[in-house]
C-alpha positions as CSV (number, residue, x, y, z in Angstrom):
1,X,-274.1,-64.0,-109.5
2,X,-270.9,-66.0,-109.8
3,X,-270.0,-64.1,-113.0
4,X,-268.2,-60.8,-113.2
5,X,-267.2,-60.9,-109.6
6,X,-264.5,-61.8,-107.1
7,X,-265.4,-63.4,-103.8
8,X,-263.9,-64.8,-100.6
9,X,-265.1,-67.5,-98.3
10,X,-264.3,-65.6,-95.1
11,X,-262.7,-67.9,-92.5
12,X,-264.1,-67.9,-88.9
13,X,-261.3,-69.0,-86.5
14,X,-264.0,-70.3,-84.1
15,X,-265.3,-72.7,-86.7
16,X,-263.4,-76.0,-87.6
17,X,-264.7,-78.8,-89.7
18,X,-264.7,-82.0,-87.6
19,X,-262.8,-84.1,-90.2
20,X,-260.0,-81.6,-90.5
21,X,-259.9,-81.1,-86.7
22,X,-259.6,-84.8,-86.1
23,X,-256.7,-85.0,-88.7
24,X,-255.0,-82.1,-87.0
25,X,-255.3,-83.7,-83.5
26,X,-254.0,-87.0,-84.9
27,X,-251.0,-85.2,-86.4
28,X,-250.3,-83.5,-83.1
29,X,-250.8,-86.6,-81.0
30,X,-253.7,-85.0,-79.1
31,X,-256.3,-87.3,-77.5
32,X,-260.0,-86.8,-78.3
33,X,-263.3,-88.6,-78.0
34,X,-266.8,-88.0,-79.5
35,X,-270.0,-88.3,-77.4
36,X,-273.4,-86.6,-77.5
37,X,-272.5,-84.7,-80.7
38,X,-269.5,-83.1,-79.0
39,X,-265.8,-83.8,-79.9
40,X,-263.8,-83.3,-76.7
41,X,-260.0,-83.0,-76.6
42,X,-258.9,-84.4,-73.3
43,X,-255.1,-84.1,-73.7
44,X,-253.5,-81.5,-75.9
45,X,-250.0,-82.1,-74.4
46,X,-250.6,-79.0,-72.3
47,X,-248.3,-78.0,-69.4
48,X,-251.0,-78.2,-66.8
49,X,-253.5,-80.6,-65.2
50,X,-257.1,-80.2,-66.4
51,X,-258.7,-81.9,-63.4
52,X,-261.1,-83.8,-65.6
53,X,-262.0,-80.7,-67.7
54,X,-261.6,-80.5,-71.5
55,X,-258.7,-78.8,-73.3
56,X,-260.9,-78.0,-76.3
57,X,-264.3,-79.1,-77.5
58,X,-266.2,-78.9,-80.8
59,X,-269.9,-78.8,-81.3
60,X,-270.6,-81.1,-84.2
61,X,-273.9,-79.4,-84.9
62,X,-272.4,-76.0,-85.4
63,X,-268.6,-76.8,-85.9
64,X,-267.9,-74.1,-83.3
65,X,-264.8,-74.7,-81.1
66,X,-264.3,-73.7,-77.5
67,X,-260.9,-73.6,-75.7
68,X,-260.4,-74.1,-72.0
69,X,-258.4,-71.1,-71.0
70,X,-259.0,-71.5,-67.2
71,X,-257.0,-74.7,-66.7
72,X,-254.6,-74.0,-69.5
73,X,-252.2,-71.1,-68.8
74,X,-250.6,-71.8,-72.2
75,X,-253.9,-72.0,-74.0
76,X,-252.9,-69.3,-76.5
77,X,-249.8,-71.3,-77.4
78,X,-251.9,-74.4,-77.8
79,X,-254.4,-72.6,-79.9
80,X,-251.7,-71.3,-82.2
81,X,-250.2,-74.8,-82.5
82,X,-253.5,-76.3,-83.4
83,X,-254.4,-73.6,-85.8
84,X,-251.1,-73.9,-87.7
85,X,-251.7,-77.7,-88.2
86,X,-255.4,-77.2,-88.8
87,X,-254.9,-74.5,-91.5
88,X,-252.4,-76.6,-93.4
89,X,-254.8,-79.5,-93.5
90,X,-257.8,-77.1,-94.1
91,X,-256.1,-75.8,-97.3
92,X,-256.0,-79.4,-98.6
93,X,-259.6,-80.0,-97.5
94,X,-260.8,-76.8,-99.2
95,X,-259.3,-77.7,-102.5
96,X,-260.6,-81.3,-102.4
97,X,-264.1,-80.2,-101.4
98,X,-264.2,-77.5,-104.0
99,X,-263.1,-79.7,-106.9
100,X,-265.5,-82.4,-105.7
101,X,-268.6,-80.2,-105.6
102,X,-267.9,-78.5,-108.9
103,X,-267.3,-81.8,-110.6
104,X,-270.7,-82.9,-109.4
105,X,-272.1,-80.0,-111.3
106,X,-270.3,-80.9,-114.5
107,X,-267.1,-78.8,-114.2
108,X,-263.6,-79.9,-114.9
109,X,-260.4,-78.9,-113.2
110,X,-257.7,-77.1,-115.1
111,X,-254.2,-76.4,-113.7
112,X,-252.9,-72.8,-113.7
113,X,-249.6,-73.2,-115.4
114,X,-248.6,-69.6,-114.6
115,X,-249.0,-70.0,-110.8
116,X,-246.1,-70.4,-108.3
117,X,-247.1,-71.1,-104.7
118,X,-245.9,-68.7,-102.1
119,X,-246.2,-68.1,-98.3
120,X,-249.8,-66.9,-98.6
121,X,-251.2,-68.6,-101.7
122,X,-251.0,-72.4,-101.7
123,X,-253.1,-73.5,-104.7
124,X,-254.4,-71.8,-107.8
125,X,-256.5,-73.5,-110.6
126,X,-259.5,-73.1,-112.7
127,X,-262.9,-74.9,-112.8
128,X,-264.1,-75.1,-116.4
129,X,-267.8,-75.4,-117.3
130,X,-269.6,-75.9,-120.6
131,X,-273.1,-74.6,-121.4
132,X,-275.8,-77.0,-122.5
133,X,-277.5,-74.1,-124.4
134,X,-277.0,-74.8,-128.1
135,X,-277.6,-71.1,-128.8
136,X,-274.9,-69.9,-126.4
137,X,-272.2,-68.1,-128.4
138,X,-269.6,-68.6,-125.7
139,X,-270.3,-72.0,-124.3
140,X,-267.1,-72.6,-122.4
141,X,-266.2,-70.5,-119.3
142,X,-264.0,-70.8,-116.3
143,X,-263.7,-69.6,-112.7
144,X,-260.4,-69.0,-111.1
145,X,-259.8,-70.3,-107.6
146,X,-257.0,-69.4,-105.3
147,X,-256.6,-71.1,-101.9
148,X,-254.7,-69.4,-99.1
149,X,-252.6,-71.0,-96.5
150,X,-255.4,-71.2,-94.0
151,X,-257.9,-72.8,-96.4
152,X,-259.6,-69.5,-97.4
153,X,-261.0,-69.7,-100.9
154,X,-260.8,-66.7,-103.2
155,X,-262.6,-66.7,-106.6
156,X,-262.5,-64.6,-109.7
157,X,-264.8,-64.8,-112.7
158,X,-265.9,-63.0,-115.8
159,X,-268.6,-64.1,-118.2
160,X,-270.4,-67.3,-117.5
161,X,-273.4,-68.6,-119.5
162,X,-276.6,-68.6,-117.5
163,X,-276.8,-72.4,-116.9
164,X,-273.1,-72.5,-116.0
165,X,-273.6,-69.7,-113.6
166,X,-276.5,-71.5,-112.0
167,X,-274.5,-74.7,-111.5
168,X,-271.5,-72.7,-110.1
169,X,-273.8,-71.1,-107.5
170,X,-275.2,-74.5,-106.5
171,X,-271.7,-75.8,-105.9
172,X,-270.7,-72.7,-103.9
173,X,-273.8,-73.0,-101.7
174,X,-272.7,-76.5,-100.8
175,X,-269.2,-75.3,-100.1
176,X,-270.5,-72.7,-97.7
177,X,-272.1,-75.5,-95.7
178,X,-269.0,-77.8,-95.9
179,X,-266.5,-75.1,-94.9
180,X,-268.7,-73.3,-92.4
181,X,-267.7,-70.0,-94.0
182,X,-269.9,-67.4,-95.7
183,X,-268.9,-66.1,-99.2
184,X,-268.5,-62.3,-99.5
185,X,-268.8,-61.1,-103.1
186,X,-267.4,-58.1,-104.9
187,X,-269.0,-57.2,-108.2
188,X,-267.1,-56.1,-111.3
189,X,-268.3,-53.8,-114.0
190,X,-270.3,-55.8,-116.6
191,X,-269.2,-55.1,-120.2
192,X,-272.0,-53.7,-122.4
193,X,-271.9,-56.6,-124.8
194,X,-273.1,-58.9,-122.0
195,X,-275.6,-56.7,-120.3
196,X,-278.6,-58.2,-122.1
197,X,-277.5,-61.8,-121.9
198,X,-277.3,-62.2,-118.1
199,X,-280.4,-63.7,-116.6
200,X,-280.8,-63.6,-112.8
201,X,-280.4,-66.8,-110.8
202,X,-283.5,-68.8,-110.3
203,X,-285.8,-67.4,-107.6
204,X,-286.0,-69.4,-104.4
205,X,-288.5,-69.0,-101.6
206,X,-287.0,-68.2,-98.2
207,X,-288.9,-68.1,-95.0
208,X,-287.6,-65.7,-92.3
209,X,-288.7,-66.2,-88.8
210,X,-290.0,-63.1,-87.1
211,X,-288.8,-62.5,-83.6
């Protein structure tokens, strides 16, 4: 459930969204090309010759990145340089994507007037949803979102009406795909007054391939 829980979209440093990576390379002045579903960085302003090899490549099917550590003695330095630029852009991308997907599900964005950005937390705001159930006694609910400096999304929520919860889950499912990060959830204690009002999310059929 999206209600009475906190969650985190856990970042995988080996996964980079192609649009954000391209923007990061542009900002750094790195040269890249795309062919056969692979983005290849051919010049990362490295301190060594690559002899026709790549500096970095990204599989557009999986968003997984590979670095060339053989021909780049300063690969770790270049990785850190890219990640610093990537993470800054990724935080913006995460916020934009989150608001976009939740608005598609009928939510509105509300600023957090009590939030002050710091070295770790860049953005903090609420997405507010309204139930379409005329019998819902608490029709308006909100989810708090905090975005960290690397683009990691942290959520916090309490009671959400059943249909609002359903729409929130749908938006978060899309975000997992867009960001390439899985959401890890931590449940809160559900107050007794809500225990009988929470319906489970709709049941979906999933096929698991047996190996």
